N, C-alpha and C positions, 0 to 999 in steps of 0.2 A: 156236142162240145167236149173235149176231152178233158179228163180230171186228174190231178195228181194222184199217184198210189203211195198209200202211206209205207214206210220202211220198217223193218223188225228191228230193234225193239219199239214197238209204238203201244201204249195200254190200251189203244182200242182194238188192236188185232187180236187181245186175250180177254174181250169180252164177249157175252152171250147176245145174239142179235135180237131183236123183238119180231114177234109175227106182224106181217104185213095187213092189216085190218081191211083194207079197201084200195083197190087199184085208181088213183088218182091221176089226172093227166101228169102231175110233178113225178109220181113215182114211174110212168112208163116214158118220160122224158129220161129220168135218172138210170133207166135200164139202156136207152137208146147211146147215151152219153159213154155208160158202162161199156156196151160192146164196141165204142169209137175206141175206147181206152185201151180195151182188150187188144184190140186187131192193131192199132198203133204201136202197142207195146215193144214186139208182138208176143202174145200170149194164146192160150187155149182155153182159160178159164179166168174170170173174175168174181169176187164176192162184194158185196155192198161195204162191209166194214173195211174192206182195202182202199175205199175210196172215203175213208170216213162217218160211213150212214149206217148205224147200228141196226140194220133191219134184213130179216130173211128174204134175200134177192141175191142169184146169181145168173151170171151169163156165161156161156160155152159155146164153142165151136171146134170141134176135134176134126174137121175134115184137114188133112195134111195132103193129102196126092196133089200133084201140079193138073191143074186145069180142072178139077173137080168143083163143083158147086159148093159154095159156103154152106153150112147149116147151124146157123146162129139159134142157140136157145135161150130163152127167158125164163127162168122158174121163180115165182114167187113162192115160199115157204114151202121149198121141195124138202121131200122126207124119205128116206130111203125103207121100203115096208119089208124088203126081203134082201137076203144076199146069201150068195153060195158058198158052200163049205171049199170050195175049190178056191185058191190062192195064187194071185199073180204078183209078180215084184215087179216095180217100174222104178226108175231114174227120176226121181220127181225134182223140181224145181218150184219158184215162186217168184210171181212179180213184185212181193214184200219182201222177198230175200233173193235179190239179184245175183246171179252168176254164181250160186250156190246149189249145189245138188247133191240127192243121197237117193240110195236104194229103200223104198218104201213097201211092205208088204200089205194089200188089202185083199178083201175078197174079190175074185176074177170078175162075177155077175153080180149086178144089184138090178132090184127092182126100185124104181123113185115115181113118187108122186107128186105133182104140184100144180100152182095155178097158174096157166100162161098169161100173156099181157092182155087178153080179151077177156079174162075173168073165166073162161074154160078150165075144169079139172083136166088135167092130163096124168097118163101112167104110160110107164115105157120101160124095159128091161135094156138095160146095157150092158155090153161087155169090153172087154180089151183097154185101151186107151181111155174111152168114153166114160166106162165104170170108174177106173182110177180118178178122173178128172171132177167127175160128180163128187164122188167121195171128199176127195181134197176141197172141194169149193164149198162143200156142206160143211165139211170140218170148221172152216173159217165162220160160219154162221156160230159155232158152237164153242169161237175162241179157240180154236186149236191150229197149231200150224205144224207142216209136216216134219218140222223138226223135232217137234214133240215124241216124234216115234223113235227118236235117235237114241243113243247113249248119252249119259252127261257130259262127256268129254268133249264127242263131236257138236252137239249141242251146245256147247259153251263156246268152243272156237268159233263156230259160224256165227254166233250172237256179237263176239268179241271183232268179228270183222264188218258187220254190220254197225254197229257202234262207230268203229274206222271209217267206215265209208259215208255215215253221216256227217261226221264231224269235217270230213274232205269238203262234201257240199255245201254245208254249211259256210265255210271259208271261202267258197268260191262265187 
């Protein structure tokens, strides 16, 4: 089931998400719903706070090559355990900040540990777009948005556009 995505500014997007203590069927269903919502948007990552659930859960799939098999990842309690000194800059966007993009610089490679939907602990090294995406989604769990990396003028301009967008959607 697709879920509505919160649009910035929304106070829930700035809150710290709570660790997931157990993998109930409801949490697995939430993960499935989030993947469906992410693919439909379309996006390459989604964090639970973006659908109004303040828990440490993210989903991502950065496979973009035509005809390539999708690689959906579900991560409960993800954490970066190591990051490279080498940096990458990507133009980032966000499903909670539609049609707004800006360059953000982050570590080029990260090691991430998480619990998958079967309850198994996993660890993997990510590079390129996958590294950017996983860091972006983990930021959501810590109440941080990609626009928080920008200067105050650019951040305020984007926030004003989102306020206007929300007003227009409310009228429709």
